[in-house]
C-alpha positions as CSV (number, residue, x, y, z in Angstrom):
1,M,74.1,103.2,95.0
2,A,74.5,105.8,92.3
3,V,78.3,105.9,92.6
4,G,78.4,102.1,92.6
5,L,76.4,102.1,89.3
6,L,78.8,104.6,87.8
7,I,81.8,102.5,88.8
8,A,80.2,99.3,87.5
9,T,79.4,101.0,84.2
10,Y,83.0,102.2,83.8
11,V,84.4,98.7,84.8
12,A,82.0,97.0,82.3
13,V,82.9,99.3,79.4
14,F,86.7,99.5,80.0
15,G,87.0,96.0,81.3
16,W,85.6,94.7,78.0
17,L,87.6,97.1,75.9
18,T,90.9,96.3,77.6
19,W,90.2,92.6,77.5
20,A,89.6,92.8,73.8
21,Q,92.7,95.1,73.4
22,H,94.9,92.3,74.6
23,E,93.1,89.5,72.9
24,N,93.4,91.3,69.6
25,F,97.1,91.8,70.0
26,G,96.9,95.5,70.9
27,T,99.4,95.3,73.8
28,F,103.1,95.3,73.5
29,G,106.3,94.2,75.2
30,Y,106.6,97.7,76.5
31,D,105.0,97.8,79.0
32,M,102.5,95.0,79.3
33,G,105.0,92.3,78.6
34,L,107.7,93.4,81.0
35,Y,105.4,93.7,84.0
36,D,103.8,90.4,83.2
37,Q,107.1,88.6,82.9
38,G,108.4,90.2,86.0
39,I,105.5,89.2,88.2
40,W,105.5,85.7,86.6
41,L,109.2,85.3,87.5
42,L,108.4,86.4,91.1
43,S,105.6,83.9,91.3
44,R,108.0,81.1,90.3
45,F,110.6,82.3,92.8
46,Q,113.1,82.8,89.9
47,D,115.6,85.6,89.5
48,P,113.3,88.4,88.4
49,F,115.5,89.6,85.5
50,V,113.1,90.8,82.9
51,T,114.4,89.9,79.5
52,I,111.9,92.1,77.8
53,R,113.6,95.1,79.4
54,G,117.1,93.9,80.2
55,L,116.8,94.9,83.8
56,S,116.0,93.2,87.1
57,Y,112.3,93.8,87.9
58,F,113.0,96.1,90.9
59,E,115.8,97.9,89.0
60,H,113.2,99.1,86.5
61,H,110.9,100.6,89.2
62,V,110.0,99.8,92.8
63,N,106.5,98.5,92.4
64,L,106.1,96.5,95.6
65,I,102.3,96.5,95.2
66,T,102.6,94.0,92.3
67,V,104.0,91.4,94.8
68,L,100.4,91.1,96.0
69,F,99.5,89.8,92.5
70,V,101.8,86.8,92.8
71,P,99.1,84.4,94.3
72,A,96.9,85.1,91.3
73,Y,99.8,84.1,89.0
74,W,100.0,80.8,90.8
75,L,96.4,80.3,89.5
76,G,97.3,81.2,85.9
77,A,96.8,85.0,85.9
78,G,98.5,87.1,83.2
79,P,98.0,90.3,81.2
80,Q,94.2,90.1,81.3
81,F,94.3,90.0,85.0
82,L,96.6,93.0,85.2
83,Y,94.4,95.0,82.9
84,L,91.3,94.1,85.0
85,V,93.0,95.0,88.3
86,E,94.0,98.4,86.8
87,T,90.5,99.1,85.5
88,V,88.7,98.3,88.8
89,W,91.4,100.0,90.9
90,M,91.2,103.2,88.9
91,A,87.4,103.2,88.9
92,L,87.4,102.9,92.6
93,G,89.0,106.4,92.8
94,A,85.4,107.7,92.3
95,V,84.7,106.5,95.9
96,P,87.0,108.9,97.9
97,L,86.2,111.7,95.5
98,F,82.5,111.2,96.2
99,L,83.1,111.1,99.9
100,L,85.3,114.2,99.8
101,A,82.8,116.1,97.6
102,R,79.9,115.0,99.8
103,D,81.7,116.5,102.8
104,R,82.8,119.7,101.0
105,L,79.8,120.5,98.9
106,R,77.3,119.2,101.5
107,S,75.2,117.3,98.9
108,G,75.2,113.7,98.0
109,W,73.9,114.3,94.5
110,L,76.5,116.9,93.7
111,A,79.1,114.5,95.0
112,V,77.8,111.8,92.6
113,A,78.2,114.3,89.7
114,V,81.8,114.9,90.8
115,A,82.5,111.2,90.8
116,G,81.0,110.9,87.4
117,C,83.3,113.6,86.1
118,F,86.3,111.7,87.4
119,L,85.2,108.6,85.4
120,L,84.8,110.8,82.3
121,Y,88.2,112.4,82.7
122,P,90.1,111.8,79.4
123,S,93.5,111.2,80.9
124,L,92.1,108.6,83.3
125,E,90.6,106.6,80.4
126,W,93.7,106.9,78.3
127,I,95.9,105.7,81.1
128,N,93.6,102.7,81.4
129,W,93.9,102.1,77.6
130,W,97.7,102.2,77.6
131,H,98.5,98.7,79.0
132,F,99.2,98.1,82.6
133,H,101.3,100.4,84.8
134,P,101.5,100.4,88.6
135,D,101.6,104.3,88.3
136,A,97.9,104.1,87.6
137,L,97.3,102.4,91.0
138,V,98.6,105.5,92.8
139,I,95.5,107.5,92.1
140,T,92.9,105.8,94.3
141,P,95.0,105.4,97.5
142,L,96.3,109.0,97.2
143,L,92.7,110.2,96.9
144,F,91.7,108.2,99.9
145,A,94.6,109.5,101.9
146,W,93.5,113.1,101.4
147,W,89.9,112.4,102.3
148,L,90.9,110.4,105.4
149,A,93.2,113.3,106.5
150,T,90.2,115.7,106.3
151,R,88.4,113.3,108.6
152,R,91.4,112.9,110.8
153,R,91.3,109.2,110.6
154,W,95.0,108.8,110.9
155,G,95.2,105.0,111.2
156,W,93.5,104.5,107.9
157,F,95.3,107.5,106.5
158,A,98.6,105.8,107.2
159,A,97.4,102.7,105.5
160,A,96.4,104.6,102.4
161,V,99.8,106.4,102.3
162,G,101.5,103.0,102.7
163,V,99.6,101.6,99.7
164,T,100.4,104.8,97.7
165,L,104.1,104.4,98.4
166,A,104.1,100.7,97.5
167,C,102.8,101.5,94.0
168,K,106.0,103.3,92.7
169,E,108.9,105.2,94.0
170,D,107.7,108.4,92.3
171,A,104.6,108.4,94.5
172,A,106.9,109.2,97.4
173,L,107.2,112.8,96.1
174,A,103.5,113.2,96.0
175,V,103.3,111.9,99.6
176,L,106.1,114.3,100.6
177,M,104.0,117.2,99.3
178,L,100.8,115.8,100.8
179,G,102.5,115.9,104.2
180,L,103.8,119.4,103.7
181,V,100.4,120.7,102.6
182,L,98.8,119.1,105.7
183,A,101.4,120.7,107.9
184,V,100.6,124.1,106.4
185,L,96.9,123.5,107.0
186,G,97.5,122.9,110.7
187,E,98.0,119.2,110.9
188,R,101.6,119.7,111.8
189,R,102.5,116.4,113.4
190,A,100.7,114.2,110.9
191,G,101.9,116.3,108.1
192,L,105.6,116.3,109.0
193,L,105.5,112.5,109.7
194,T,103.9,112.0,106.3
195,A,106.5,114.2,104.6
196,A,109.3,112.3,106.3
197,A,107.8,109.0,105.2
198,G,107.6,110.2,101.6
199,A,111.2,111.5,101.6
200,G,112.5,108.4,103.4
201,W,110.9,106.0,101.1
202,F,112.1,107.9,98.0
203,L,115.7,107.8,99.2
204,L,115.4,104.2,100.2
205,A,113.9,103.1,96.9
206,T,116.3,105.1,94.7
207,R,119.5,104.9,96.8
208,V,119.2,101.3,98.2
209,V,116.5,99.1,96.5
210,I,117.1,100.1,92.8
211,P,120.9,100.0,93.1
212,A,120.8,96.7,95.0
213,A,118.6,95.2,92.2
214,G,120.9,96.6,89.6
215,G,124.1,95.4,91.0
216,G,125.1,98.9,92.3
217,D,123.7,101.1,89.5
218,G,121.0,103.6,90.6
219,P,118.2,105.1,88.5
220,F,119.4,106.5,85.2
221,Y,118.4,110.1,84.5
222,Q,120.8,111.4,81.9
223,E,118.6,110.6,78.9
224,L,115.4,111.9,80.6
225,F,116.4,115.4,81.5
226,P,118.7,116.8,78.8
227,G,120.3,120.0,79.9
228,F,119.7,119.5,83.6
229,G,122.2,116.9,84.6
230,D,123.0,113.2,84.9
231,S,122.0,112.6,88.6
232,L,119.1,113.5,90.7
233,G,121.1,116.0,92.8
234,E,122.5,117.7,89.8
235,I,119.1,117.9,88.1
236,V,117.5,119.5,91.2
237,W,120.5,121.9,91.7
238,T,120.3,123.0,88.1
239,M,116.6,123.8,88.4
240,V,117.2,125.8,91.6
241,V,120.2,127.9,90.4
242,H,119.1,128.2,86.8
243,P,115.3,128.6,87.0
244,S,115.2,130.1,83.5
245,R,116.0,126.6,82.1
246,L,113.1,125.2,84.1
247,L,110.8,128.0,82.9
248,E,111.9,127.5,79.3
249,A,111.2,123.8,79.3
250,A,107.9,124.3,81.2
251,T,106.6,126.8,78.6
252,L,107.3,125.0,75.4
253,P,104.3,124.8,73.1
254,D,103.6,121.1,73.7
255,R,103.8,121.7,77.5
256,L,101.2,124.4,77.3
257,T,99.0,122.0,75.4
258,Y,99.6,119.5,78.1
259,Y,98.4,121.9,80.8
260,W,95.3,122.7,78.8
261,Q,94.4,119.1,78.3
262,V,94.9,118.3,82.0
263,L,93.0,121.4,83.3
264,A,90.3,122.1,80.7
265,P,88.2,119.0,81.5
266,V,87.8,120.3,85.1
267,A,87.1,123.8,84.0
268,C,90.5,124.9,85.3
269,F,89.0,124.9,88.8
270,P,92.2,123.5,90.4
271,L,94.0,126.8,89.9
272,A,91.7,128.2,92.6
273,A,93.2,125.7,95.1
274,P,96.9,126.1,94.5
275,L,98.0,124.7,97.9
276,V,96.2,121.4,97.3
277,L,97.4,121.4,93.7
278,L,101.0,121.3,95.0
279,I,100.5,117.6,95.8
280,S,101.0,117.0,92.1
281,A,103.7,119.6,91.6
282,P,106.8,117.4,91.8
283,Q,105.4,115.0,89.2
284,T,104.3,117.9,87.0
285,V,107.8,119.4,87.1
286,I,109.2,116.0,86.2
287,N,106.8,115.5,83.3
288,V,107.3,118.9,81.7
289,T,111.1,119.0,82.1
290,S,111.7,115.5,80.8
291,G,112.9,115.1,77.3
292,H,110.8,112.0,76.9
293,A,107.7,113.2,74.9
294,L,105.3,110.8,76.6
295,T,105.7,112.3,80.0
296,H,104.0,115.5,78.9
297,D,101.3,113.7,76.9
298,F,98.1,113.5,79.0
299,R,97.3,110.1,77.5
300,F,100.0,108.2,79.3
301,H,100.6,106.9,82.8
302,Y,103.0,109.6,83.8
303,T,100.0,111.8,84.4
304,A,98.5,109.5,87.0
305,I,99.8,111.3,90.0
306,V,99.1,114.7,88.4
307,L,95.5,113.6,87.8
308,A,95.0,112.8,91.5
309,G,96.2,116.2,92.6
310,V,94.0,117.9,90.0
311,F,90.8,116.3,91.2
312,L,91.6,117.0,94.9
313,A,92.2,120.6,94.0
314,T,89.0,120.7,91.9
315,V,86.8,119.6,94.8
316,E,88.5,121.9,97.3
317,A,88.3,124.9,94.8
318,M,84.6,124.3,94.4
319,A,84.1,124.1,98.1
320,W,86.0,127.4,98.6
321,A,84.2,129.2,95.8
322,G,80.7,127.7,96.4
323,R,79.7,129.5,99.5
324,G,76.0,129.0,98.9
325,R,73.9,126.1,97.6
326,T,73.2,127.8,94.3
327,A,76.8,128.6,93.7
328,R,77.8,125.0,94.4
329,R,75.2,123.7,91.9
330,V,76.4,126.1,89.2
331,L,80.0,125.1,89.7
332,V,79.2,121.4,89.5
333,A,77.0,122.1,86.4
334,I,80.0,123.8,84.8
335,L,82.2,120.8,85.7
336,L,79.8,118.4,84.2
337,V,79.7,120.4,80.9
338,T,83.4,120.6,80.6
339,S,83.8,116.9,81.5
340,V,81.4,115.7,78.9
341,V,82.8,118.1,76.2
342,A,86.3,117.0,76.9
343,N,85.4,113.3,77.0
344,V,83.8,113.6,73.6
345,A,86.7,115.6,72.2
346,W,89.7,113.9,73.7
347,S,88.9,110.5,75.3
348,P,89.2,106.9,74.0
349,S,85.7,106.1,75.4
350,P,82.7,105.0,73.2
351,L,81.6,108.6,73.6
352,G,84.8,110.0,72.2
353,R,85.3,111.1,68.6
354,Q,88.4,109.0,68.4
355,Y,86.8,105.8,69.4
356,D,86.5,104.4,65.9
357,D,89.9,105.6,64.7
358,G,91.7,102.3,65.5
359,I,92.9,103.2,69.0
360,W,91.1,100.0,70.2
361,T,92.4,97.0,68.3
362,R,89.6,95.1,66.6
363,A,89.2,91.4,66.0
364,E,90.5,90.2,62.6
365,P,90.3,86.9,60.9
366,R,94.1,86.9,60.8
367,H,94.2,86.6,64.6
368,A,93.2,82.9,64.4
369,V,96.4,82.4,62.4
370,V,98.4,84.3,65.1
371,R,96.9,82.1,67.9
372,A,97.8,79.0,65.9
373,A,101.3,80.2,65.6
374,L,101.7,81.0,69.3
375,A,100.5,77.5,70.1
376,Q,103.6,76.1,68.3
377,V,106.0,77.5,71.0
378,P,106.6,75.1,73.9
379,P,105.9,76.7,77.3
380,T,109.5,76.6,78.5
381,A,111.3,77.6,75.3
382,G,113.2,80.8,75.0
383,V,111.6,83.0,72.4
384,S,112.0,86.3,70.6
385,A,108.8,87.7,69.1
386,S,107.4,90.8,67.5
387,Y,106.4,93.6,69.9
388,N,102.7,92.9,69.7
389,L,103.1,89.1,70.1
390,I,105.6,88.9,72.9
391,P,103.0,89.8,75.7
392,H,101.3,86.5,74.9
393,L,104.6,84.6,75.4
394,T,106.1,86.2,78.6
395,H,105.5,83.4,81.1
396,R,108.9,82.0,80.6
397,T,112.5,82.8,81.7
398,Y,113.7,84.0,78.3
399,A,111.3,86.2,76.4
400,Y,112.7,88.9,74.1
401,E,111.1,91.6,72.0
402,F,112.6,91.2,68.5
403,P,115.3,92.3,67.4
404,N,116.7,91.4,70.8
405,P,118.8,89.4,71.6
406,W,120.7,89.8,68.3
407,R,120.5,93.5,68.0
408,V,120.3,95.2,71.3
409,A,117.4,97.7,71.4
410,N,115.7,99.3,74.4
411,W,117.8,97.2,76.7
412,G,119.1,97.8,80.2
413,A,120.1,101.1,81.7
414,H,123.6,101.6,80.1
415,G,123.7,98.6,77.7
416,E,124.9,96.2,80.5
417,N,124.1,92.5,80.7
418,P,123.9,92.0,76.9
419,P,121.4,89.3,76.0
420,D,122.5,85.9,74.8
421,P,121.2,84.7,71.5
422,D,121.7,81.1,72.6
423,T,118.8,81.4,75.0
424,V,116.3,81.7,72.0
425,Q,114.9,78.4,70.6
426,Y,112.0,80.0,68.8
427,L,111.3,83.1,66.7
428,V,107.7,84.3,66.3
429,V,107.6,87.2,63.8
430,D,104.9,89.2,62.1
431,E,106.7,89.9,58.8
432,R,104.5,93.0,58.2
433,L,106.1,94.7,61.2
434,L,109.8,94.0,60.4
435,G,110.7,97.4,58.8
436,D,114.5,97.9,59.1
437,Q,114.8,94.6,61.0
438,R,114.2,92.6,57.8
439,P,117.9,92.1,56.9
440,L,118.5,90.6,60.4
441,Y,115.4,88.4,60.1
442,E,116.4,87.2,56.7
443,R,119.9,86.4,57.9
444,L,118.4,84.4,60.8
445,M,116.2,82.5,58.4
446,S,119.0,81.7,55.9
447,R,120.8,78.4,55.8
448,Q,123.6,79.9,57.9
449,G,121.3,81.5,60.4
450,G,120.3,78.4,62.2
451,Y,116.5,78.8,62.2
452,T,114.0,76.9,60.2
453,R,110.3,77.7,59.6
454,V,107.9,75.3,61.4
455,F,104.8,77.5,60.8
456,A,104.1,80.2,58.2
457,S,100.8,81.7,57.3
458,D,99.5,85.1,56.4
459,G,102.8,86.8,57.2
460,I,103.1,85.1,60.7
461,V,106.2,82.9,61.0
462,V,107.4,80.6,63.7
463,A,110.9,79.4,63.3
464,K,112.9,76.9,65.4
465,R,116.6,76.8,66.0
466,Q,118.0,73.7,64.6
467,R,121.2,73.3,66.6
468,D,122.4,74.9,69.9
469,G,125.1,77.5,69.5
470,E,124.4,78.0,65.8
471,G,123.3,81.3,64.4
472,P,124.5,84.9,64.0
473,E,126.3,86.6,66.8
474,A,124.6,89.4,68.7
475,D,125.0,92.9,67.3
476,S,126.4,95.6,69.6
């Protein structure tokens, strides 16, 4: 009952906040728009080529779990549905943690406290804030898988592992480590089968599914791991034969900050359970060696798998250190204190100091103008729109984030499949956000550009192409 109340409170608070975030145009083409368009295309049995991203849906990531959302899209679901699913799904992670803590700490109330600390964890709440990502869905089934393994409920364990793998190809590495950890702990058969399933799915997803979706091209790594290589094999080999490069990347100042912000909210307890913490080791290595800054920022979805390993290790560490009832109570009290302090200091929650700093987009009178502008675009028309407007226009075959398709930006893996400007009948632009895109915009709106305003108010412009085939050519 108490855990259910905590979960309901989290869902009510973050369900409302995320709903308002989208309604108030606080979500963007990356990544809300691209997932919404991809699932919508699947629901219409169309080629799932996501024009927000310039990639086929399963070339971007292998998120099979999202196929389950297709029936909801038949009924009109969209970004709000994705946000709500993510919020509820993440909150339910408190259930396996409660069950594990109840078993390990031998107290229902201490377990409730652990579940509450999970829901207070700043990274969890930030991941919930930053749009929809299937990565976030990995957390709950992975937590369930560990608890089910401790109970030796192998049928349900296999189901939890299957759901985990369906969320994203990266989850396979956590499943691989989960299996190896179980094997070390004495569950040799189940552990090795689990490790094999993780390794097998990773290879299938990255060597077969993604290349097939991309017309032969596999995942692209060269821009993500500078200094390590251009392929998965080369990157792994470099880390093995040149460990100093790995150590150098992993100890940069921003990486040390990352470790602190991940571990401090749980009082660094996971360090006392290093074997269990290994479940999140592959994702941690990926995050801290990547040249992409967001991967080692605790606020983004790249930390989802790390988060799961951290909490499993937290419970196991407290169970190991808390030999007596008093010791367990003291450890949980410390966890509560660090969780609350970290939530206030670092989280986006109403308790957090940053809550009123504009991280949650507020309603503005101007939004009525934006909604009126969006209503001008026919439901089947191709459209290019500002990054904060396009997630409201993605239920169509051609939806681009401006300046695409005229100036290729954040498109494809290697610039392949250039977008076609002739597929755009409407522009929807917030002139306040144009920046260095203004010359292109003004060229499109000129007499030779081929687009004419059909709506303009408070900096929001809707323009319609006057004749097919007319307008500036795409920039390279």
